[in-house]
C-alpha positions as CSV (number, residue, x, y, z in Angstrom):
1,M,14.4,-2.1,1.6
2,P,16.9,-4.2,3.4
3,G,17.8,-7.5,1.8
4,H,16.3,-6.9,-1.6
5,S,18.4,-7.2,-4.7
6,P,18.5,-4.4,-7.3
7,P,15.6,-4.1,-9.7
8,Q,15.8,-6.6,-12.5
9,S,13.8,-7.0,-15.7
10,D,13.4,-10.5,-16.9
11,D,10.8,-13.2,-17.2
12,S,11.7,-14.8,-13.8
13,D,9.5,-12.2,-12.1
14,P,6.0,-12.6,-13.6
15,G,4.3,-10.5,-11.0
16,G,6.5,-7.5,-11.6
17,R,7.8,-7.4,-8.0
18,L,11.4,-6.9,-9.1
19,T,11.0,-4.9,-12.2
20,G,11.2,-1.6,-10.5
21,H,7.4,-1.0,-10.7
22,A,6.3,0.2,-7.3
23,A,4.0,2.9,-6.1
24,Q,6.5,4.4,-3.8
25,T,9.7,5.7,-5.3
26,E,11.5,6.2,-2.0
27,P,12.8,3.4,0.1
28,Q,10.2,2.1,2.4
29,E,10.4,2.5,6.2
30,A,9.5,-0.2,8.5
31,I,6.0,0.3,10.1
32,D,4.5,-0.9,13.3
33,E,2.0,-3.8,13.4
34,A,-1.1,-1.7,13.9
35,T,-0.3,0.4,10.7
36,A,0.5,-2.8,8.7
37,E,-2.9,-4.2,9.7
38,S,-4.8,-1.0,8.9
39,Q,-3.1,-0.7,5.5
40,D,-3.8,-4.4,4.8
41,R,-7.5,-3.9,5.6
42,A,-7.7,-0.9,3.2
43,L,-6.0,-2.9,0.4
44,A,-8.4,-5.8,1.1
45,V,-11.3,-3.4,0.2
46,V,-9.8,-2.5,-3.1
47,Q,-8.8,-6.2,-3.8
48,R,-12.4,-7.3,-3.3
49,L,-13.8,-4.5,-5.5
50,L,-11.3,-5.5,-8.2
51,Q,-12.3,-9.2,-7.8
52,E,-16.0,-8.3,-8.3
53,R,-15.0,-6.9,-11.7
54,G,-13.0,-9.9,-12.7
55,I,-9.6,-8.3,-12.2
56,R,-6.9,-10.4,-10.6
57,S,-4.6,-8.9,-8.0
58,R,-2.2,-10.1,-5.3
59,C,-1.3,-8.5,-1.9
60,H,2.4,-8.7,-1.1
61,H,3.6,-8.5,2.5
62,T,7.3,-7.9,3.2
63,I,9.0,-8.6,6.5
64,G,12.6,-7.7,7.1
65,L,14.8,-9.8,9.3
66,R,18.3,-8.9,10.5
67,L,20.4,-11.4,12.4
68,Y,23.4,-10.3,14.5
69,A,26.4,-12.6,14.9
70,N,28.5,-12.3,18.0
71,R,28.4,-8.6,18.4
72,V,26.0,-6.8,20.8
73,D,23.9,-3.9,19.3
74,G,22.1,-1.5,21.6
75,V,21.8,-1.5,25.3
76,T,22.2,-4.7,27.3
77,W,20.9,-5.5,30.7
78,P,22.5,-7.9,33.1
79,D,19.4,-10.0,33.5
80,Q,18.5,-10.2,29.7
81,A,20.2,-11.8,26.8
82,P,21.5,-9.4,24.1
83,P,19.4,-9.0,21.1
84,R,20.3,-11.2,18.3
85,S,17.8,-10.3,15.7
86,W,15.5,-7.5,14.5
87,T,12.2,-7.9,12.6
88,G,10.4,-5.2,10.8
89,R,7.2,-5.0,8.7
90,Y,7.0,-2.9,5.5
91,P,3.8,-1.5,3.9
92,P,1.7,-4.1,2.1
93,E,1.5,-3.6,-1.7
94,L,-1.3,-4.7,-4.0
95,T,-0.3,-5.7,-7.4
96,V,-3.0,-5.7,-10.1
97,L,-2.3,-8.3,-12.8
98,G,-3.1,-8.1,-16.5
99,S,-2.6,-10.6,-19.3
100,Q,0.2,-13.1,-18.8
101,D,0.5,-12.0,-15.2
102,H,2.3,-8.7,-16.0
103,C,1.9,-6.0,-13.4
104,E,-0.6,-3.3,-14.6
105,A,-0.8,-1.3,-11.5
106,T,0.5,-1.1,-7.9
107,V,-1.6,0.2,-5.0
108,T,-0.2,1.1,-1.5
109,V,-1.5,3.1,1.4
110,D,0.3,6.3,2.6
111,A,1.3,5.9,6.2
112,R,0.6,9.5,7.2
113,S,-2.6,10.4,5.3
114,G,-4.1,7.0,4.7
115,C,-4.6,7.8,1.0
116,Y,-4.3,5.1,-1.6
117,L,-1.2,5.6,-3.8
118,V,-1.9,4.2,-7.3
119,S,0.9,3.7,-9.8
120,L,-0.2,2.6,-13.3
121,R,2.1,0.7,-15.6
122,D,2.0,3.4,-18.4
123,D,2.0,6.4,-16.1
124,P,5.3,7.5,-14.4
125,G,3.3,9.4,-11.7
126,V,1.7,8.3,-8.5
127,Q,-2.0,9.3,-8.1
128,A,-3.4,9.8,-4.6
129,V,-7.0,8.7,-3.9
130,E,-8.8,9.7,-0.7
131,P,-9.2,6.7,1.8
132,E,-12.9,7.0,1.7
133,Q,-13.0,6.3,-2.1
134,P,-11.6,2.8,-2.8
135,E,-14.0,2.6,-5.8
136,K,-12.1,5.5,-7.4
137,V,-8.9,3.4,-7.2
138,V,-10.8,0.7,-9.2
139,D,-11.9,3.3,-11.7
140,L,-8.3,4.5,-12.2
141,I,-7.2,0.9,-12.8
142,L,-10.0,0.2,-15.2
143,S,-9.2,3.4,-17.1
144,A,-5.8,1.9,-17.8
145,D,-7.5,-1.1,-19.4
146,P,-5.9,-4.1,-17.8
147,E,-6.9,-7.3,-19.5
């Protein structure tokens, strides 16, 4: 992702955001506004189900911003000012918190299939769950026994 520092592992990141624990192992691509809103709604369903079971979670939204100095990128038109910035949204990410705010699981939504992608702290793989089964995401997280 543009503008992010390399993964770190220290106590200055209690939510696990920079510790390299992410459901997607490939660099994320910017998505359009409609896709971001759809994914956010899907994660809100899982977050509500987790909250009903007393499990804490946070939804992270990432926006990329690029500013251009005096150079002109792209096509310019005589009646319009040249672009000076670019803004992009990235897929939202639900982080499930355990004891001491450590990240126990990360949930994202696949842009193509709409499946939930669940990454558990002690499992190196990513598990896909059908979009119609958000309760199955919660079951996977509960099976990992977050406190």
